[in-house]
Structures are given as structure tokens and as C-alpha cells.
C-alpha positions in Angstrom: 0.0 0.0 0.0 1.4 3.4 -1.0 0.7 6.4 1.3 0.8 10.1 0.3 3.1 12.5 2.1 0.2 13.9 4.1 -0.9 10.4 5.2 2.6 9.5 6.2 2.9 12.7 8.2 -0.5 12.0 9.9 0.5 8.5 10.8 3.8 9.7 12.3 2.0 12.3 14.4 -0.6 9.7 15.5 2.1 7.3 16.5 4.0 10.0 18.4 0.8 10.9 20.3 0.1 7.3 21.3 3.8 6.9 22.3 3.6 10.0 24.4 0.4 8.9 26.2 1.9 5.5 27.0 5.1 7.1 28.2 3.1 9.5 30.4 1.2 6.6 31.9 4.4 4.7 32.7 6.0 7.8 34.3 2.9 8.4 36.4 3.0 4.7 37.6 6.6 5.2 38.6 5.9 8.5 40.4 2.8 7.4 42.2 3.6 3.8 43.1 7.4 3.2 43.0 9.2 6.5 43.5 7.9 7.1 47.1 9.6 3.9 48.2 13.0 5.4 47.5 12.2 7.9 50.4 10.8 5.2 52.7 7.3 6.2 52.0 4.8 3.3 51.3 1.7 3.9 49.2 -1.4 2.1 50.6 -5.0 1.9 49.4 -7.8 3.1 51.6 -10.3 0.3 51.5 -12.9 1.5 53.9 -14.7 4.7 54.9 -13.8 4.6 58.6 -11.6 7.7 58.3 -13.9 9.8 56.1 -13.8 12.7 55.4 -10.1 12.9 56.4 -9.2 10.0 54.0 -11.8 9.0 51.5 -12.4 5.4 50.5 -10.4 4.7 47.3 -7.7 7.2 48.1 -4.0 6.4 47.8 -2.5 7.0 51.2 1.3 7.6 51.6 2.7 6.4 54.9 6.1 7.3 56.3 7.8 5.4 59.1 7.4 7.2 62.4 10.4 8.4 64.3 8.4 8.5 67.5 6.7 11.3 69.4 3.1 10.2 68.4 0.6 12.4 70.3 -3.1 12.1 71.0 -5.0 13.3 67.9 -2.3 12.0 65.4 -3.3 9.6 62.7 -1.3 6.3 62.6 -1.1 3.3 60.3 -0.7 -0.1 62.0 -1.1 -3.8 61.7 -4.2 -5.4 63.3 -4.5 -9.2 62.8 -2.4 -9.1 59.6 -4.3 -6.2 58.0 -3.2 -2.5 57.7 -5.5 -0.1 59.4 -5.3 3.7 59.6 -7.1 5.4 62.5 -6.7 8.3 64.9 -5.0 8.1 68.3 -7.5 9.1 71.0 -5.6 7.8 74.1 -2.0 6.7 74.9 -1.3 4.1 77.6 2.4 4.6 78.4 2.4 1.8 81.0 1.2 -0.9 78.5 2.8 0.9 75.6 -0.4 0.9 73.6 -2.6 3.3 71.7 -6.4 3.5 71.8 -7.6 4.4 68.3 -10.8 5.3 66.6 -11.9 5.9 63.0 -13.1 9.5 62.4 -16.4 8.1 60.9 -16.9 5.5 63.7 -19.1 6.2 66.8 -16.9 4.2 69.2 -13.3 3.5 69.9 -11.6 0.5 68.4 -12.0 -2.5 70.7 -8.4 -3.8 70.4 -5.5 -1.5 71.6 -2.6 -1.0 69.2 0.9 -2.0 70.5 3.6 0.5 69.8 5.5 -2.2 68.0 2.6 -2.7 65.5 2.7 0.9 64.2 3.9 1.1 60.6 4.0 4.9 60.4 2.0 8.1 60.0 0.2 9.3 56.8 1.9 12.2 55.2 -0.5 12.9 52.4 -3.1 11.2 50.2 -4.4 11.4 46.6 -8.2 10.8 46.2 -9.4 8.1 43.8 -6.0 6.9 42.8 -6.3 4.0 45.2 -8.4 2.1 42.7 -5.9 2.1 39.7 -3.1 1.5 42.2 -4.9 -1.5 43.6 -5.3 -2.8 40.0 -1.6 -2.4 39.3 -0.9 -4.7 42.2 -2.8 -7.5 40.7 -1.5 -10.0 38.2 -3.6 -8.4 35.4 -2.3 -5.0 36.3 1.3 -6.1 36.2 0.6 -7.7 32.8 -0.9 -4.4 31.5 2.3 -2.6 32.8 4.5 -4.9 30.8 2.4 -4.7 27.7 2.4 -0.9 27.8 6.2 -1.0 28.2 6.6 -3.4 25.2 4.2 -1.3 23.1 6.1 1.9 24.0 9.5 0.4 23.1 8.1 -1.0 19.8 6.6 2.3 18.8 9.8 4.1 19.6 11.9 1.8 17.6 9.5 1.9 14.5 8.9 5.7 14.3 12.0 7.1 12.7 15.5 6.0 12.0 16.8 9.5 12.5 15.9 9.2 16.2 18.4 6.5 17.1 19.8 8.5 20.0 16.3 9.0 21.4 15.7 5.3 20.9 18.8 4.5 22.9 17.7 6.7 25.8 14.1 5.3 25.7 15.5 1.7 25.8 17.6 2.7 28.8 14.6 4.0 30.6 12.5 1.0 29.6 15.1 -1.3 31.0 15.2 0.8 34.2 11.4 0.6 34.5 11.5 -3.2 34.1 14.1 -3.5 36.9 11.9 -1.5 39.2 9.0 -3.8 38.4 11.2 -6.9 38.9 12.2 -5.6 42.4 8.5 -5.6 43.3 8.6 -9.4 43.0 11.4 -9.9 45.6 9.5 -12.3 47.7 8.5 -14.6 44.8 12.2 -14.9 43.7 13.3 -15.5 47.3 11.0 -18.4 47.8 11.6 -19.9 44.4 15.3 -19.9 45.2 14.7 -21.6 48.6 12.7 -24.3 46.9 15.4 -24.9 44.3 18.2 -25.0 46.9 16.7 -26.7 49.9 13.6 -28.6 48.7 13.6 -31.8 46.7 10.1 -32.2 45.2 9.7 -35.7 43.8 6.0 -35.5 43.4 6.1 -34.2 39.8 8.8 -36.7 38.8 6.6 -39.4 40.4 3.6 -38.3 38.3 5.6 -38.5 35.1 7.1 -41.9 35.9 3.9 -43.6 36.9 1.7 -42.5 34.0 -0.1 -45.5 32.7 0.6 -47.6 35.8 -1.0 -48.1 39.1 2.2 -47.7 41.1 2.5 -44.6 43.2 5.0 -43.6 45.8 3.8 -43.0 49.4 2.9 -39.5 50.4 6.1 -39.0 52.6 8.3 -39.4 49.5 6.7 -36.3 47.8 9.2 -33.8 49.2 12.4 -33.6 51.3 13.8 -30.5 53.0 17.4 -29.6 53.9 16.6 -28.0 57.3 20.3 -27.6 58.1 20.8 -25.5 55.0 17.7 -23.4 55.7 18.7 -22.7 59.3 22.2 -21.7 58.2 20.5 -18.8 56.5 17.8 -18.1 59.1 17.5 -20.1 62.4 13.8 -18.9 62.7 12.6 -21.6 60.3 10.6 -24.3 62.3 9.1 -26.3 59.5 7.9 -26.5 55.9 4.3 -26.6 54.6 3.6 -28.5 51.4 0.3 -29.0 49.6 -0.2 -32.2 47.7 -1.4 -31.5 44.1 -1.0 -27.7 44.5 1.8 -25.2 44.2 2.0 -24.2 47.9 5.4 -25.0 49.3 7.1 -22.7 51.8 9.2 -22.5 54.9 7.3 -21.9 58.2 8.8 -19.1 60.3 8.6 -18.4 64.0 9.5 -15.2 65.9 7.4 -15.6 69.0 5.0 -13.0 68.0 2.4 -12.5 65.2 3.9 -9.3 63.6 7.6 -9.7 62.7 7.2 -11.9 59.6 4.0 -10.2 58.4 6.0 -8.1 56.0 9.4 -9.8 56.0 10.6 -12.6 53.9 12.7 -15.5 54.9 15.7 -13.3 54.2 14.4 -10.7 56.7 13.8 -8.3 53.8 10.7 -6.1 53.6 8.1 -7.5 51.2 4.3 -7.2 51.0 3.9 -10.9 50.9 5.9 -11.4 54.1 6.3 -15.1 55.2 4.3 -18.1 56.2 4.6 -18.1 60.0 3.5 -19.9 63.1 1.2 -18.5 65.8 3.4 -17.0 68.5 1.7 -19.0 71.3 2.2 -22.3 69.6 4.9 -24.9 70.2 7.4 -25.0 67.4 7.3 -28.8 67.2 3.6 -28.8 66.2 2.7 -30.9 69.2 -0.2 -28.7 70.3 -3.7 -29.9 70.0 -4.5 -26.8 67.9 -1.8 -25.1 65.8 -2.3 -21.9 63.7 -0.2 -21.0 60.6 -0.7 -17.5 59.0 -0.1 -16.5 55.5 -1.1 -13.6 53.2 -3.8 -14.0 50.6 -1.8 -12.6 47.7 -3.5 -11.5 44.5 -0.9 -13.3 42.4 -1.9 -16.5 44.3 1.5 -16.8 46.1 1.7 -17.6 49.8 -1.8 -18.7 50.9 -3.5 -17.0 47.9 -4.6 -20.3 46.5 -6.7 -21.2 49.6 -9.5 -19.0 48.2 -10.1 -21.8 45.6 -11.8 -23.9 48.4 -14.4 -21.1 48.7 -14.8 -20.4 45.0 -14.7 -23.8 43.4 -16.9 -26.4 45.0 -15.0 -29.2 43.2 -11.5 -28.0 44.3 -11.6 -29.9 47.6 -12.0 -33.3 46.0 -8.4 -33.2 44.5 -6.8 -31.0 47.2 -7.6 -32.6 50.5 -4.1 -33.1 51.9 -1.2 -31.0 53.0 2.0 -31.9 54.8 4.1 -30.2 57.5 7.7 -31.2 57.6 10.0 -30.6 60.6 13.6 -31.8 61.1 13.4 -35.6 61.2 9.6 -35.9 61.0 6.8 -35.5 58.4 3.1 -35.0 59.2 0.2 -35.4 56.9 -3.1 -33.6 57.4 -6.5 -34.0 55.8 -8.7 -30.9 55.4 -12.0 -31.4 57.2 -13.4 -27.9 57.2 -13.0 -24.4 55.8 -14.9 -21.2 56.5 -14.9 -17.4 56.8 -14.7 -16.2 60.4 -14.2 -12.8 62.1 -10.7 -11.8 63.1 -11.6 -12.2 66.8 -13.3 -15.6 66.4 -12.9 -18.4 68.9 -11.3 -20.4 66.1 -8.0 -18.6 67.0 -7.9 -20.2 70.4 -4.8 -22.3 71.2 -3.4 -23.9 74.3 -5.9 -26.8 74.5 -5.5 -30.0 76.4 -6.8 -33.3 74.8 -10.1 -33.1 76.7 -13.8 -32.7 76.1 -13.4 -29.0 75.7 -11.1 -29.5 72.7 -13.4 -32.2 71.4 -16.3 -29.8 71.3 -14.1 -27.2 69.8 -13.1 -29.3 66.8 -16.7 -30.6 66.4 -17.8 -26.9 66.0 -15.1 -26.5 63.3 -16.5 -29.4 61.4 -20.1 -28.3 61.7 -19.4 -24.8 60.5 -17.6 -25.9 57.3 -18.7 -24.5 54.0 -18.5 -28.1 52.7 -19.6 -31.2 54.5 -16.4 -33.4 54.2 -17.8 -36.1 56.5 -14.7 -35.8 58.7 -15.0 -34.9 62.4 -11.9 -34.9 64.5 -11.9 -36.1 68.1 -10.2 -34.7 71.3 -7.2 -36.9 70.7 -6.4 -35.5 67.3 -3.9 -32.8 66.3 -5.5 -30.0 64.2 -3.8 -27.3 62.2 -5.6 -24.1 61.1 -4.3 -22.2 58.0 -5.4 -18.6 58.3 -5.4 -15.9 55.5 -7.2 -12.7 54.6 -10.8 -12.8 53.3 -12.4 -10.8 50.6 -15.4 -10.5 52.8 -13.9 -7.5 54.6 -10.9 -6.3 56.6 -12.3 -7.8 59.9 -12.8 -11.3 58.4 -10.4 -14.2 57.7 -10.7 -17.3 55.6 -9.5 -20.4 57.5 -8.8 -24.0 56.4 -8.7 -26.7 59.1 -6.7 -29.9 58.7 -6.5 -33.0 61.0 -3.3 -35.0 61.3 -4.0 -38.4 59.7 -0.5 -39.9 59.4 3.2 -39.3 60.2 6.5 -40.7 59.1 
């Protein structure tokens, strides 16, 4: 097809306009989402109206680490049961080192005091409405759109005009720089992939390939082996490894003695949104308690405990995903899932410290009875139960929990 000079000029201008728009979008993403991190300011999305009109729902809130000196009337951002909350300080208890907080739009104070150690920082400013696109960028789809825009921009820049080779070189440099920033956002994924490669030997996939067409199948305890000595040489806080049969959930289990340290820290003790899978601070690290709780974030890219949502969303998912394993040094435990449900963050389901008595027997019976699916499995007072807890899409005060009962050990 032959174009006239006017048509060629029009196409070039159109391509330049499209390229400029894409570049502007990419720059805005860097400025709004990534650049503040260079100054230790974390952007966070306001997901509720509890602080309206000070901070509107859907705003992008920028929080800077506090250097201390928080006073009554200050607004703080803190962790509460694994979720970030931003409320105003209405009272300070210096003896217990806690804050009493309240949302501006709420009628009463928050029930649970905030420990000083749970404070993330103080809001410095916010941008209305931008929380919605920022939240989308954090999803797998949003990251894909970012990469596609980057590819389109690079392609348009290369194809526009041979006389702009110098500009192309500069654009390529910036594109590479943007990609590096994006890659840094996936720190936790790379960390755990490396741990799995170096310290976990997963024979389950090899077993699947080798037994196709035959009835032979290796026992469950041959699925995976962990080099705990190697893991603890890097971080002595590791107490076990959780592994799901027939699912891509395979992570070290950390223990710090509290329920906050590993919320936003990886196995390498580096800050990351996904944090780590970690054991309830009140539980024994040998998994000998009647009821043990393990926490993990419900990541939108399905890492950590993100895949647990499939039990709630797909009624057939349970049938082929009934078992998970917990490995400790020298021992392997197999658990069968008997219940899963959505509970409030202050639910009795988070009770630990039971003895193998009738009280615990009734406790696990209630777990089985409240399950979203009738699995037909009801543990007894003599069983060992593990609860996997993650965030719920039902709201910031709710959690999705999966309960498993120990059925075998090796």
C-alpha cells in the first residue's frame, strides 16, 4: 500500500501521540507507586470509609515510618491481625505501651488496643481516587498491563523514525530501568523460588511422570524432602515447611514468638508485602499442640496462601486438594482438610493452648459443623489440628481459614 506524504505525516504524528500517552502513563506509575519507596514512603490503598472525610475510600495514602513522638490526635497506620489499618489516636497508655484508636467516621473507639511495635508509620498525604488504579496495578492483570504498555512503547519508539536513534537508545535505557523496578517488586517470589530450588527436593512431579499408565504410586512421605540444616544456616527462625499435595503451595514456616515480625518480612528478613508463612506466637514449634495456627497472606498473584481461596470459590476444588504436609527436622506429618470457613478476626477459632479433653473435642466438632462443605470428617479430642489462616475478601475484619486434622506421620 502506498501512502501520500500527508498520510505519512499524519501516521507519524498519531504514533507520536500514542507513544507520548503510553510514556506518560508509565511515568505516572513510577511517580505514584514506586518513586515514594525510595524515600521510605509506602503507598497504601484506603479500602474503607472509617476515616472519612479525612481520608476517603479509594484514596491512595502515603505512609512514612514514624520516628516516635506520636501524640493524641495523630493519625497512625498499624497492623491489626495481619491487616493494615489507619485510625486516629484518642488515648495513649504509656504503662502498657499501647494506643487506643478510633476511625473518624466511627461512633466508638476500636476494641483492640494497638501495641507501639505494631505501628507502621504516619500518613503524610493522600491522593483521592488513585487507590483504585493503584490496587489494580498490584494484581497479576495490572502487572501484565504494565509490561504490555512497556513493550508497546518500546516497539513504537523503535519503529517511528530511523533519525531518532539517539532517542531510541535513551528510551531503551529508561524502559530497562522501569523493568528493573518492576522486577524488584517481585522480591518475595524470587526469594522463595530460590529456597525451593536449593533446599527442597520435590519428587511428586517426577513421580507423576514416571507412573503414567501404571497403578504404582510412591507413598505421600516421598513427595518432598527439605534440607533444614541448610535453611537454618541462612535463618534459624525456620521451624518447618508446609507443602500441599497437588498444589503449588510449598514454603518454609517461620517463628518469631509474635504475630507481627514476619507479616512483611521474607525468609531473608527483607521487607516485602507478601511477608512469610509463620507460626502462631503462642504455639509450640514442634507442632505438638492440640491446635496449631499458621498464618499467610492472601496474595492476589496466588502466592503464599493465595490459592486457599479456591476452596471457597470452586466447589470441586476440595476433591483433589484434601491433603497438605508439615515437615519438621526428622519428621513428616500429613493432614487431611476437614473444614474451611470465613470467620471474624476475633473468632474463637483462633484459640490455642488446649489439652486433649472434652473442651477441645467440642471445639473441633464446631469447626467441622461450620464448614462450607460437609467433608464427613469430624476430629476427636485426641487428634492434632492445624488451622491455616489468611485474609478474606469479605472484609478487613474477616479471615478465611482452612482446618486440617493429622492423619499420618513418618
